C-alpha positions in Angstrom: -2.9 -46.1 -3.7 1.0 -45.5 -4.2 2.6 -42.7 -2.2 3.9 -40.1 -4.4 7.8 -40.1 -4.6 9.8 -37.2 -6.0 12.8 -39.3 -6.7 14.8 -38.4 -9.7 17.3 -41.2 -10.2 20.6 -40.7 -12.2 21.1 -44.5 -12.8 18.3 -47.1 -13.0 18.6 -50.9 -13.2 15.7 -52.9 -14.8 15.7 -56.6 -13.7 14.0 -59.3 -15.8 15.3 -62.7 -14.9 13.1 -64.9 -17.1 12.4 -65.7 -20.7 12.8 -63.4 -23.9 9.1 -62.6 -24.0 9.2 -61.3 -20.4 12.1 -59.1 -21.5 10.2 -57.6 -24.6 7.1 -56.7 -22.4 9.3 -54.5 -20.3 10.0 -52.1 -23.2 6.8 -50.0 -22.6 8.0 -49.6 -19.0 11.4 -48.6 -20.2 10.0 -46.0 -22.7 7.7 -44.5 -19.9 10.6 -44.3 -17.6 12.5 -42.5 -20.3 9.8 -39.8 -20.5 9.8 -39.5 -16.8 13.6 -39.3 -16.4 15.1 -38.1 -19.6 18.6 -37.6 -18.3 18.8 -40.9 -16.4 21.2 -43.8 -17.4 19.4 -47.1 -17.8 20.9 -50.5 -17.5 19.2 -54.0 -17.8 20.0 -57.2 -15.9 18.7 -60.6 -17.3 19.7 -64.1 -18.2 22.4 -64.8 -20.7 20.9 -65.6 -24.1 17.5 -64.0 -23.3 18.2 -60.4 -23.9 18.1 -60.2 -27.7 14.8 -58.4 -27.6 16.7 -55.3 -26.4 19.0 -55.3 -29.3 19.4 -51.7 -30.4 17.1 -50.4 -27.8 17.9 -46.7 -27.7 17.1 -46.2 -23.9 19.5 -49.0 -22.6 23.0 -48.0 -22.1 24.3 -51.3 -20.7 23.1 -54.8 -20.7 24.2 -57.1 -17.8 24.0 -60.9 -18.4 24.0 -63.6 -15.8 23.3 -67.4 -16.1 20.0 -68.8 -14.9 21.8 -71.0 -12.5 24.9 -69.1 -11.3 27.4 -70.6 -9.0 28.9 -68.9 -6.0 31.7 -67.4 -8.1 29.3 -65.9 -10.6 27.2 -64.5 -7.8 30.2 -62.8 -6.3 31.4 -61.4 -9.5 27.9 -60.0 -10.4 27.4 -58.5 -6.9 30.7 -56.7 -7.2 29.7 -55.4 -10.5 26.3 -54.1 -9.4 26.8 -53.3 -5.7 25.0 -50.0 -4.9 25.7 -48.6 -8.3 22.1 -47.6 -8.8 19.7 -45.1 -7.4 16.7 -47.3 -8.3 16.1 -50.9 -9.1 13.0 -51.9 -11.0 12.3 -55.6 -10.3 9.9 -56.9 -13.1 9.7 -60.4 -12.0 8.5 -61.7 -8.6 11.3 -64.2 -8.0 13.4 -64.1 -4.8 16.5 -63.9 -6.9 15.4 -61.0 -8.9 14.7 -59.1 -5.6 18.1 -60.2 -4.2 19.7 -58.5 -7.2 17.6 -55.4 -6.6 18.6 -55.3 -3.0 22.3 -55.6 -3.8 22.1 -53.1 -6.7 20.2 -50.1 -5.5 19.3 -47.7 -2.6 15.7 -47.9 -3.6 13.5 -50.4 -5.3 10.0 -51.0 -6.8 8.9 -54.5 -7.7 6.3 -57.0 -8.8 4.9 -59.4 -6.2 3.7 -62.8 -7.1 0.9 -64.8 -5.6 -0.9 -68.1 -6.1 -0.5 -69.3 -9.7 -4.2 -69.5 -10.4 -4.8 -65.8 -9.3 -6.5 -64.4 -6.3 -10.0 -65.9 -7.0 -8.4 -69.4 -6.6 -6.5 -68.8 -3.4 -7.8 -70.5 -0.2 -7.1 -68.7 3.0 -3.9 -70.7 4.1 -2.3 -70.3 0.7 -3.0 -66.5 0.7 -1.4 -66.4 4.2 1.7 -68.3 2.9 2.1 -66.1 -0.1 1.8 -62.9 1.9 4.5 -64.2 4.4 6.7 -64.9 1.5 6.2 -61.4 0.0 6.7 -59.6 3.3 10.4 -59.0 3.0 10.0 -57.9 -0.7 7.3 -55.2 0.4 9.6 -54.1 3.2 12.6 -53.4 0.9 10.4 -51.6 -1.7 9.1 -48.1 -1.9 6.2 -49.5 -4.2 5.0 -52.8 -5.2 2.5 -54.1 -7.7 0.6 -57.4 -7.3 0.3 -59.9 -10.1 -3.2 -60.6 -11.3 -3.0 -63.4 -13.9 -6.6 -63.0 -15.0 -7.6 -59.3 -14.8 -4.4 -57.3 -15.2 -2.4 -57.2 -18.5 1.3 -57.8 -18.0 2.2 -54.6 -19.8 -0.1 -52.6 -17.4 1.5 -54.6 -14.5 5.0 -53.4 -15.5 3.9 -49.8 -16.2 2.2 -49.6 -12.7 5.7 -50.0 -11.2 6.1 -46.3 -12.0 2.8 -45.3 -10.2 4.6 -43.9 -7.2 6.5 -41.4 -9.4 3.2 -39.9 -10.8 1.1 -37.4 -9.0 -1.8 -38.8 -11.0 -1.2 -42.5 -11.7 -3.9 -42.6 -14.3 -1.4 -40.5 -16.6 0.4 -43.8 -17.1 -2.3 -45.1 -19.5 -3.4 -41.7 -21.0 -1.2 -41.8 -24.1 -0.6 -44.6 -26.7 1.5 -47.4 -25.4 3.8 -49.4 -27.6 6.2 -52.3 -27.4 9.6 -51.6 -28.7 10.9 -54.4 -31.0 14.6 -55.1 -31.4 16.5 -53.3 -34.2 16.5 -55.6 -37.3 19.5 -57.3 -38.7 20.0 -58.5 -42.4 18.6 -61.9 -43.2 21.0 -64.6 -44.2 21.7 -64.8 -48.0 20.1 -68.2 -48.2 16.8 -67.1 -46.6 16.7 -63.7 -48.3 17.4 -65.5 -51.7 14.4 -67.9 -51.2 11.9 -65.2 -50.1 9.1 -64.1 -52.4 6.4 -61.6 -51.9 3.8 -61.9 -50.5 4.7 -64.3 -47.7 3.2 -65.2 -44.4 5.2 -66.1 -41.3 4.0 -69.0 -39.2 5.6 -69.8 -35.8 4.0 -73.1 -34.5 6.4 -73.9 -31.6 5.6 -72.7 -28.0 7.9 -73.2 -25.1 5.7 -75.9 -23.7 3.7 -78.6 -25.3 0.3 -77.7 -23.9 0.3 -74.5 -26.0 0.6 -76.6 -29.2 -1.9 -76.6 -32.1 -2.4 -80.0 -33.7 0.0 -80.9 -36.6 -2.9 -81.7 -39.1 -4.3 -78.3 -38.4 -1.1 -76.6 -39.5 -0.9 -78.8 -42.6 -4.5 -77.6 -43.5 -3.7 -74.0 -42.8 -0.5 -74.0 -44.8 -2.2 -75.7 -47.7 -4.9 -73.0 -47.7 -2.3 -70.2 -47.7 -0.2 -71.5 -50.5 -3.3 -72.0 -52.7 -4.0 -68.2 -52.0 -0.6 -67.6 -53.7 1.3 -66.9 -50.4 4.7 -68.2 -49.7 5.0 -69.5 -46.2 7.9 -69.2 -43.9 8.0 -71.6 -41.0 9.8 -70.0 -38.1 11.3 -71.8 -35.1 14.0 -71.4 -32.4 17.0 -73.5 -32.6 15.6 -75.7 -29.7 15.5 -79.4 -30.6 11.7 -79.7 -29.9 11.0 -76.7 -32.2 13.1 -77.9 -35.0 11.5 -81.3 -34.7 8.0 -79.7 -34.8 8.7 -77.8 -38.0 10.2 -81.1 -39.5 6.9 -83.0 -38.6 4.8 -80.3 -40.2 6.9 -80.3 -43.4 6.6 -84.1 -43.6 2.9 -83.8 -43.8 2.8 -81.4 -46.7 2.3 -82.5 -50.3 5.3 -81.9 -52.5 3.7 -79.1 -54.5 2.8 -77.3 -51.3 6.2 -78.0 -49.7 7.9 -76.2 -52.6 6.2 -73.0 -51.4 7.4 -73.2 -47.8 10.7 -72.1 -46.3 11.6 -73.9 -43.1 13.6 -71.4 -41.3 14.0 -73.4 -38.1 17.1 -72.4 -36.0 18.3 -70.2 -39.0 17.4 -66.8 -37.6 18.5 -64.6 -34.6 15.7 -62.6 -32.9 16.8 -59.3 -34.7 16.7 -61.3 -38.0 13.3 -62.7 -37.1 12.1 -59.1 -36.6 13.4 -58.2 -40.1 11.6 -61.2 -41.6 8.3 -60.3 -39.9 8.3 -56.6 -40.7 8.0 -57.4 -44.4 5.4 -60.2 -44.1 1.8 -59.7 -45.2 0.6 -61.6 -42.1 1.9 -63.5 -38.9 0.2 -66.5 -37.4 1.6 -68.1 -34.2 0.8 -69.7 -30.9 1.2 -68.1 -27.4 4.9 -67.5 -27.5 7.5 -64.6 -27.5 7.8 -64.4 -31.2 4.1 -63.7 -31.5 4.6 -60.6 -29.1 7.5 -59.6 -31.4 5.2 -59.8 -34.5 2.6 -57.6 -32.8 5.3 -55.0 -31.9 6.4 -55.0 -35.6 3.0 -53.6 -36.5 1.9 -56.2 -38.9 -1.4 -58.2 -38.8 -1.0 -60.8 -36.1 -3.2 -63.8 -35.4 -2.5 -65.8 -32.3 -3.9 -69.0 -30.9 -4.6 -69.1 -27.1 -5.5 -72.0 -25.0 -4.9 -72.0 -21.3 -3.4 -68.5 -21.1 -5.6 -65.6 -20.3 -5.3 -63.0 -23.1 -6.1 -60.4 -20.4 -2.8 -61.2 -18.9 -0.5 -62.0 -21.7 -2.2 -61.3 -25.1 0.2 -59.6 -27.5 -0.2 -55.9 -27.0 -1.7 -53.9 -29.9 0.8 -51.1 -30.5 -0.5 -47.7 -29.9 -3.4 -48.8 -27.6 -4.5 -46.3 -24.9 -5.6 -47.8 -21.7 -4.9 -50.6 -19.2 -6.7 -53.6 -20.8 -7.1 -54.3 -24.5 -8.7 -57.8 -24.2 -11.7 -59.7 -22.9 -11.0 -62.8 -20.8 -13.0 -65.1 -23.1 -14.0 -64.6 -26.7 -13.7 -67.1 -29.6 -12.3 -64.2 -31.7 -11.3 -60.7 -30.6 -9.4 -58.1 -32.7 -7.7 -55.1 -31.2 -5.5 -52.9 -33.5 -3.3 -55.2 -35.5 -3.8 -58.2 -33.2 -6.4 -61.0 -33.5 -6.7 -63.5 -30.6 -8.5 -66.8 -31.2 -9.6 -69.1 -28.4 -11.1 -72.5 -28.4 -14.5 -73.4 -26.9 -15.3 -74.4 -23.3 -16.4 -72.8 -20.1 -12.9 -73.6 -18.6 -11.2 -71.4 -21.0 -8.8 -69.9 -20.1 -7.8 -72.0 -17.0 -4.2 -70.8 -16.7 -3.1 -74.4 -16.0 -0.5 -76.3 -17.9 -3.1 -77.9 -20.2 -5.9 -80.4 -19.3 -3.4 -82.5 -17.3 -1.8 -79.5 -15.7 1.7 -80.5 -16.7 4.1 -79.2 -19.4 3.7 -82.1 -21.8 -0.2 -82.1 -21.5 -2.6 -81.6 -24.3 -5.1 -78.8 -24.3 -8.6 -79.7 -25.5 -9.4 -76.0 -26.2 -6.7 -75.8 -28.7 -7.6 -79.3 -30.1 -11.1 -77.9 -30.7 -9.9 -74.6 -32.3 -10.4 -75.6 -35.8 -8.6 -74.3 -39.0 -11.8 -72.9 -40.3 -11.8 -70.3 -37.4 -8.1 -69.3 -38.3 -8.9 -69.1 -42.0 -11.8 -66.7 -41.3 -9.6 -64.5 -39.2 -7.0 -64.5 -42.0 -9.5 -63.4 -44.5 -10.7 -60.6 -42.2 -7.1 -59.4 -41.4 -6.1 -59.4 -45.2 -9.3 -57.6 -46.1 -8.6 -54.6 -43.7 
């Protein structure tokens, strides 16, 4: 149980040194901190090119960017910029570097502590001991810490619990509707806007890592179904080479009459523009990736395909949900609010490994066995509501 702290900070630094999805899931934490400290000034520190999810966020006064592999000169410049400028640092990632930034920046800190990647149930004694030793200095410099639980604790709840020590009754953190704040939208490019026709469905097939991919032939079948239901399909993707190539491969499988009803927007939209596109869509379908979390935050029907990742940890948050845990660990289909999560079969699901071979370029049998029929059934239910 956290010890109650009466601290009322004037300046707070939030630190999220990871991917864009990890930045987005800090927004409920920021909103709750704003309720707690309405007069405080909030700054945010993260990696360069990963902070677009905060575009237009009304609670953030200043965004501080750093590279993910800074040299000595950049470290020195950043430390000079943030040195003891803050009353409180909120360290939302368990990395040593994030804690170092928090130590430099603020008089007091709260932070997330990592453990064994497979969660506490998988940790043998010597690994637990090693993890505890590694975390000892982090606990020592913090007034409050929260342990990661990759299977049982949702990442939104994990972040919110960083504020437990500032509540007389920590249960109050989860007694009101909790929502993710999407970035403010920006106008679409004239070319994309000119091609759009209502109604349309946004599909984002490209995850950060290959083991979260769904088979190409399944996307072909799904897109063919949607176009025959008189939907235009917009294929979304980041500018990353593998994502652009994935969209190209999907397009190459489509018959010409189907292809004419599909817009390939790979690499053509910023994150705020993607938000604009998604907000006007009839439906969003995607894999376990940051844009899927954005879609859920935009309050449209969102269908997501999960393989190795536990939805109890990183399922897209259904906006307005009250409580700590929206999802079950394993269910072929589960719908909460505007979000439907689909999982493939198998007692090993979810394993939280990097696919069946436990490496980034692995396949995932659970996704290979998640057939288009299951997705089409979810589409029909989502559009009927």
